[in-house]
C-alpha positions in Angstrom: 13.8 14.5 18.5 10.6 16.1 19.9 8.9 14.8 23.1 5.7 14.0 21.2 7.6 11.8 18.8 9.4 10.0 21.5 6.1 9.4 23.3 4.6 8.0 20.2 7.6 5.7 19.6 7.2 4.4 23.2 3.5 3.8 22.8 4.1 2.0 19.5 5.8 -0.7 21.5 2.5 -1.5 23.3 0.4 -1.9 20.2 -0.2 -5.5 19.3 -1.4 -4.6 15.8 1.9 -2.9 15.0 5.0 -4.9 14.0 8.4 -3.4 13.9 10.9 -6.0 12.6 14.6 -5.2 13.1 16.8 -5.0 10.1 18.5 -8.3 10.8 15.1 -10.0 10.9 14.2 -9.1 7.3 17.4 -8.3 5.4 17.6 -11.1 2.8 15.9 -13.5 5.2 12.3 -14.4 5.8 10.5 -12.6 8.6 9.1 -14.9 11.3 5.5 -14.1 10.3 6.0 -14.6 6.5 3.2 -16.9 5.4 1.6 -16.8 8.8 -0.3 -13.5 8.9 -3.6 -15.2 8.5 -3.0 -17.8 11.2 -1.0 -16.0 13.8 -2.2 -12.3 13.5 -5.7 -12.1 12.0 -6.6 -15.7 13.0 -9.0 -16.1 10.0 -8.7 -16.9 6.3 -10.2 -13.6 5.1 -8.3 -12.0 2.2 -5.6 -9.5 3.2 -5.5 -6.1 1.5 -2.1 -4.4 1.7 -1.5 -0.6 1.5 2.0 0.5 0.7 3.3 3.8 2.1 0.3 4.1 4.3 1.5 7.1 6.3 -1.0 7.8 9.1 -3.0 4.7 8.2 -6.2 6.6 7.4 -6.9 4.5 4.3 -6.1 1.2 6.0 -8.2 2.0 9.1 -11.2 3.4 7.2 -11.4 0.4 4.9 -11.2 -1.9 7.9 -14.2 -0.1 9.3 -16.1 -0.4 6.1 -15.2 -4.0 5.4 -15.1 -6.1 8.5 -14.9 -9.4 6.5 -11.5 -8.4 5.0 -8.1 -7.9 6.7 -6.1 -4.8 6.0 -2.4 -4.1 6.5 -0.4 -0.9 6.1 3.3 -0.5 5.6 5.4 2.6 6.2 8.8 3.4 7.6 7.7 6.4 9.6 6.9 5.2 13.1 5.4 8.5 14.3 2.9 8.4 11.4 2.0 4.8 12.0 1.2 5.6 15.6 -2.0 7.4 14.5 -3.4 4.4 12.6 -2.3 1.8 15.1 -3.8 3.9 18.0 -7.1 4.2 16.1 -7.2 0.5 15.5 -6.6 -0.2 19.2 -9.1 2.3 20.5 -11.8 1.0 18.2 -10.9 -2.7 18.8 -10.5 -3.3 15.0 -9.2 -6.9 14.9 -8.8 -6.8 11.1 -6.0 -4.2 11.0 -2.3 -4.6 11.2 0.6 -2.3 10.5 4.3 -3.0 9.7 7.1 -0.5 10.2 9.5 -1.4 7.4 11.1 -0.2 4.2 9.1 -1.4 1.3 12.3 -2.5 -0.3 12.2 -5.5 2.1 8.6 -6.5 1.3 9.3 -9.8 -0.4 10.7 -11.1 3.0 7.5 -10.2 4.8 4.9 -12.2 2.9 4.5 -15.7 1.5 3.1 -16.9 -1.9 -0.6 -15.9 -2.4 -0.7 -14.3 1.0 -1.9 -10.9 -0.3 -5.1 -10.5 -2.3 -4.9 -6.8 -3.3 -2.4 -3.9 -3.1 -3.3 -0.2 -2.7 -0.6 2.4 -3.5 -1.9 5.7 -2.2 -0.1 9.0 -2.9 3.3 7.5 -3.3 6.3 9.7 -4.3 6.4 9.5 -8.1 10.2 9.2 -8.0 10.5 11.1 -11.3 14.3 10.9 -11.3 14.7 7.5 -9.6 13.0 4.8 -11.6 14.2 2.0 -9.4 12.5 3.5 -6.3 9.1 3.9 -8.0 6.5 1.7 -6.3 4.7 1.0 -9.6 7.9 0.2 -11.4 8.7 -3.2 -12.8 11.4 -3.7 -10.1 8.7 -3.6 -7.4 6.2 -5.5 -9.5 8.5 -8.4 -9.5 8.6 -8.3 -5.7 4.8 -8.1 -5.5 4.5 -11.2 -7.7 6.2 -13.2 -4.9 3.2 -12.8 -2.6 0.2 -11.4 -4.6 -2.5 -13.9 -5.6 -2.5 -14.7 -9.4 -4.0 -11.8 -11.3 -4.3 -9.8 -8.1 -5.5 -6.2 -8.3 -3.2 -3.3 -7.8 -4.8 0.1 -7.1 -3.0 3.4 -7.6 -4.6 6.5 -6.2 -2.4 9.6 -6.7 -2.2 13.4 -7.2 0.7 12.8 -9.6 -0.4 12.7 -13.3 3.2 11.6 -14.1 3.0 8.6 -11.9 -0.5 7.7 -13.2 0.7 8.0 -16.8 3.9 6.1 -16.2 2.0 3.2 -14.5 -0.6 3.0 -17.2 2.1 2.9 -19.8 3.9 0.2 -17.8 0.8 -1.9 -17.6 -0.1 -1.5 -21.3 3.4 -2.3 -22.7 3.4 -5.5 -20.5 -0.1 -6.6 -21.5 -1.5 -6.3 -18.0 -5.2 -6.0 -17.8 -6.2 -2.5 -17.0 -9.5 -2.6 -15.0 -10.0 1.2 -14.8 -8.2 4.4 -15.5 -9.6 7.8 -14.4 -7.7 11.0 -14.3 -10.1 12.9 -12.1 -12.2 10.8 -9.8 -14.0 13.6 -8.1 -14.5 15.8 -11.2 -15.9 12.8 -13.1 -18.1 11.7 -10.2 -16.4 8.3 -10.0 -15.5 8.2 -6.3 -17.2 5.4 -4.5 -17.0 4.4 -0.8 -13.4 3.2 -1.3 -12.1 6.0 -3.6 -13.8 8.7 -1.5 -11.7 7.9 1.6 -9.5 10.9 2.1 -6.1 11.0 3.7 -4.5 14.1 5.3 -2.3 14.5 2.2 -5.2 14.1 -0.1 -7.2 16.9 1.6 -4.2 19.1 1.1 -4.0 18.3 -2.6 -7.8 18.9 -3.0 -7.5 22.3 -1.2 -5.1 23.2 -4.0 -7.7 22.1 -6.6 -5.4 19.2 -7.8 -7.1 16.4 -9.6 -6.9 12.9 -8.0 -6.4 10.0 -10.3 -7.1 6.3 -10.1 -5.7 3.3 -11.9 -6.5 -0.4 -11.3 -4.8 -3.3 -13.1 -4.1 -7.0 -12.6 -0.6 -8.3 -12.2 0.1 -11.3 -14.4 2.3 -13.8 -12.7 4.2 -15.1 -15.7 5.1 -12.4 -18.3 8.6 -10.9 -18.2 8.1 -7.3 -17.4 9.8 -4.4 -19.3 10.0 -0.7 -18.6 8.1 1.6 -20.9 10.0 4.2 -23.0 9.8 7.7 -21.5 8.2 9.0 -24.7 5.1 6.8 -24.0 4.1 8.6 -20.9 
C-alpha cells in the first residue's frame, strides 16, 4: 500500500464528519447512529439527501455548498477516495456534510424509517452481468424502502445507457412515478445547478464525448417490485 494512501487512512480517523463502522457493528444489526443522524450528527431536522457510491465526494460536497439548509451524506467503501470529500468538508467547515465508509449492501442497518429524503446514484457500475449487485435493481429498492420517506425521489445520473434504460424499465413495470428521463442532459441543455455538478469520473466521460443521462422517479412504499424482462431494456 502506498504511503499517500496510508497517510489518508490515518487522517480519516481524525475527521468528525467521516464514520467508519466495523463489520460487527453493521452486519445484520443496527448501527449505533441508525435513526439518530439528525439528532446526533447534524443536530437539526433538515432533510437528509444520500449519495450512494459517492467516490471522492464531489457531488455530496458541492450540493452541501449550494444548499446549506439541507444535509448531505455520501457512502462509499473506498477510504482513500472518501478522504478527499471529508477533508474538503472539514477545511470549509461544512456542518451539513457526513460520509460513511461502508458497503452499500449493509445500508438498511445504517438508517431508520423515513430518515432519508432523497437518494442520488451517480455513475454507479451498471453491473451488466450481476443483477443482484445493481444499485437500481429491485433488491436494493427494497432496502431503500426501509429508510426513504414515502414516495421519496431517487435520482440516477450515469454515463451508462444500459443502466438508464434498465432503471427506467424497472420503474415503469412497477408503476413507479417517473418524474424525468433525459438521455443527454448536456446535449439537450437540461443541466441545472444540481445536474451540472461534475465529478472526476464525469469529466473523463465528457472528454470522451459520452452522453450523460438522468432519471428521477419516486419509490412507492407498498407495491411488490418485480424485475423487468431483459427484452424491455
